[in-house]
C-alpha positions in Angstrom: -9.0 19.5 -20.3 -9.1 15.6 -20.1 -12.6 14.0 -20.5 -13.1 11.3 -17.9 -16.8 10.8 -18.7 -16.0 7.4 -20.2 -15.3 6.1 -16.7 -18.5 5.3 -14.8 -16.7 5.6 -11.4 -16.6 9.4 -11.9 -20.4 9.5 -11.7 -20.2 8.4 -8.0 -16.9 10.2 -7.2 -16.9 13.2 -9.5 -13.6 14.7 -10.5 -13.2 18.3 -9.5 -9.8 18.5 -11.2 -10.0 16.1 -14.1 -6.6 17.1 -15.3 -5.1 15.5 -12.2 -4.6 11.8 -11.4 -7.7 10.4 -9.7 -7.1 8.2 -6.6 -9.9 6.0 -5.2 -8.8 4.7 -1.9 -8.9 4.5 1.9 -6.1 4.8 4.5 -5.5 1.0 4.8 -2.1 -0.7 4.5 -2.7 -1.2 0.8 -4.4 2.2 0.2 -1.6 4.2 1.8 1.0 2.7 -0.5 -0.3 4.9 -3.3 -1.0 8.0 -1.3 2.5 7.9 0.2 3.9 7.4 -3.2 2.0 10.3 -4.7 3.1 12.5 -1.8 6.7 11.4 -2.2 6.9 12.1 -6.0 4.8 15.3 -5.9 2.5 14.3 -8.7 -0.7 16.3 -8.6 -3.7 14.1 -7.7 -7.2 14.2 -6.5 -8.1 11.7 -3.7 -11.6 10.2 -3.3 -12.5 8.4 -0.1 -14.0 4.9 -0.7 -15.9 3.7 2.4 -15.0 0.0 2.4 -16.9 -0.4 5.7 -20.1 0.4 3.7 -19.1 -1.8 0.8 -18.6 1.1 -1.6 -15.8 -0.8 -3.3 -18.5 -3.3 -4.4 -20.7 -0.8 -6.1 -21.1 -1.0 -9.9 -19.3 2.3 -10.3 -16.2 1.1 -8.4 -16.3 -2.4 -10.0 -16.2 -0.7 -13.4 -12.7 0.4 -12.5 -11.6 -2.6 -10.5 -13.6 -5.8 -11.0 -11.9 -7.3 -8.0 -13.6 -4.8 -5.7 -10.5 -3.7 -3.8 -8.9 -0.3 -3.1 -6.8 1.4 -4.3 -7.4 2.2 -7.9 -6.5 5.2 -10.1 -7.3 6.9 -13.3 -4.4 8.8 -14.8 -5.8 11.3 -17.3 -2.3 11.7 -18.7 -1.5 8.1 -19.3 0.7 6.5 -21.9 0.2 7.5 -25.5 -1.6 10.7 -24.2 -4.7 8.6 -23.3 -6.3 8.1 -19.8 -5.2 5.0 -18.0 -7.2 3.1 -15.4 -5.2 0.9 -13.1 -5.8 -1.2 -10.0 -3.6 -3.3 -7.7 -1.3 -1.3 -5.4 1.9 -3.0 -6.5 1.1 -2.3 -10.2 0.3 1.3 -9.4 3.6 1.8 -7.5 5.5 0.5 -10.5 3.5 2.6 -12.9 4.1 5.8 -10.9 7.8 5.1 -10.4 8.3 4.5 -14.1 6.1 7.5 -15.1 8.1 9.9 -13.0 11.5 8.2 -12.9 11.5 8.3 -9.1 11.9 5.7 -6.3 12.9 2.9 -8.7 16.5 2.4 -9.8 17.3 2.9 -13.4 20.0 0.2 -13.5 18.3 -3.0 -14.5 19.8 -5.2 -11.8 18.8 -2.9 -9.0 15.5 -2.2 -10.6 14.5 -5.9 -10.6 15.8 -6.4 -7.1 13.6 -3.6 -6.0 10.6 -5.1 -7.7 11.2 -8.5 -6.1 10.8 -6.9 -2.7 7.5 -5.3 -3.8 6.4 -8.8 -4.8 7.6 -10.1 -1.5 5.2 -7.7 0.2 2.3 -8.4 -2.2 2.6 -12.2 -2.1 3.7 -12.7 1.5 3.6 -9.8 4.0 0.2 -8.4 3.0 -1.7 -11.7 3.0 0.0 -13.2 6.1 -0.2 -10.0 8.2 -3.8 -9.5 7.2 -4.8 -13.0 8.2 -3.0 -12.6 11.5 -5.0 -9.5 12.1 -8.2 -11.3 11.4 -7.5 -14.2 13.7 -6.0 -12.1 16.5 -8.2 -9.0 16.6 -11.3 -9.4 14.5 -13.9 -12.1 14.0 -11.4 -14.9 13.8 -10.5 -14.5 17.4 -13.7 -16.2 18.4 -12.7 -19.4 16.7 -11.9 -22.0 19.4 -9.3 -23.8 17.2 -6.2 -21.7 17.5 -4.2 -23.5 14.8 -5.0 -20.8 12.2 -3.9 -18.1 14.5 -0.7 -19.9 15.3 -0.1 -20.6 11.6 -0.3 -16.9 10.7 1.6 -15.8 13.8 4.5 -18.1 12.9 4.6 -17.0 9.3 4.3 -13.3 10.1 7.2 -13.7 12.6 9.2 -15.5 9.9 8.6 -12.8 7.4 9.7 -10.2 9.9 12.9 -12.2 10.3 13.4 -12.0 6.5 13.1 -8.2 6.7 15.4 -8.1 9.7 18.1 -10.0 7.8 17.7 -7.8 4.8 17.9 -4.6 6.8 21.1 -5.6 8.6 23.6 -3.0 7.5 21.1 -1.2 5.3 19.1 2.0 5.9 16.4 1.0 3.5 15.4 -2.2 1.7 17.7 -1.4 -1.2 20.5 0.1 0.9 21.1 3.8 0.9 18.2 4.7 -1.4 14.5 4.8 -0.3 12.3 3.1 -2.9 8.9 1.7 -3.7 10.0 -1.4 -1.8 10.0 0.5 1.4 6.7 2.2 0.6 5.0 -1.1 -0.1 6.1 -2.5 3.3 5.8 0.5 5.7 2.1 0.5 6.1 1.8 -3.2 6.7 4.5 -3.4 9.4 3.0 -0.3 11.0 -0.5 -1.9 11.0 0.8 -5.2 12.4 2.2 -3.7 15.5 -0.3 -0.9 15.8 -3.9 -1.5 14.5 -3.6 -5.3 14.7 -2.1 -5.1 18.2 0.2 -8.0 17.4 3.5 -6.4 18.6 4.0 -8.9 21.5 2.5 -11.8 19.5 5.3 -11.6 16.9 8.0 -10.6 19.4 8.5 -7.3 17.4 10.7 -5.7 20.1 13.2 -8.6 19.9 14.1 -7.2 16.5 16.7 -4.5 16.0 16.7 -3.4 12.4 13.0 -3.5 11.4 11.8 -1.2 14.2 14.6 1.3 13.4 13.6 1.1 9.7 10.0 1.6 10.6 10.8 4.6 12.7 12.8 6.2 9.9 10.1 5.6 7.4 7.3 7.0 9.6 9.4 10.1 10.2 9.3 11.1 6.5 6.9 14.0 6.0 5.4 12.5 2.8 4.7 9.2 4.7 3.0 11.1 7.5 0.8 12.9 5.0 0.1 9.8 3.0 -1.0 7.8 6.0 -4.1 10.0 6.4 -5.1 10.2 2.7 -7.9 10.1 1.6 -9.5 11.9 4.5 -13.0 10.6 5.5 -15.6 13.2 4.4 -17.0 15.3 7.2 
């Protein structure tokens, strides 16, 4: 049985199944990337709900695993070289899990790096821009009288959707016929933009053809439906 006692985070979120991968997360656009991935690949794991609204990601226990104080993070008790591996950053976790299992990432080098570039596109562009649009459109930023920040993030979010629209023209998934970590990285963010952030009309989402159809296909996947609700908030 793996010993996870060296990881302080397990004192706050104890592992009931220390032989399984431990997920510390919440069902946010970044968090669900990993829960969806884990559901897709079928790797046994134990989810732990981190209440970000109560700043649990800034507790000493969580910061011992991710000094950046953001979800998601994992501990894989069966990491490389038969030693536990602690990992944070959702994109890095997606790549690790894909390489660990040989799933949802092409083996051929050219296609592999093309897939990775779309994950980076999400990490560097879609996530930050959509998140800022949500802040200025729905949350505290909407009270700011100067609407230039809102317009900046609206225009950039709309542009990024246009990039996706072009990419998906003639393709079922980001990489063509094969669903991959590129799709997983993006699904939660596009869903959040038009749903939770209530920005559907703001970015003219319904003027697009390929992105909405791709989103519908992705959200219909059983593993995606499960992953979007994990970890569950404790009763």
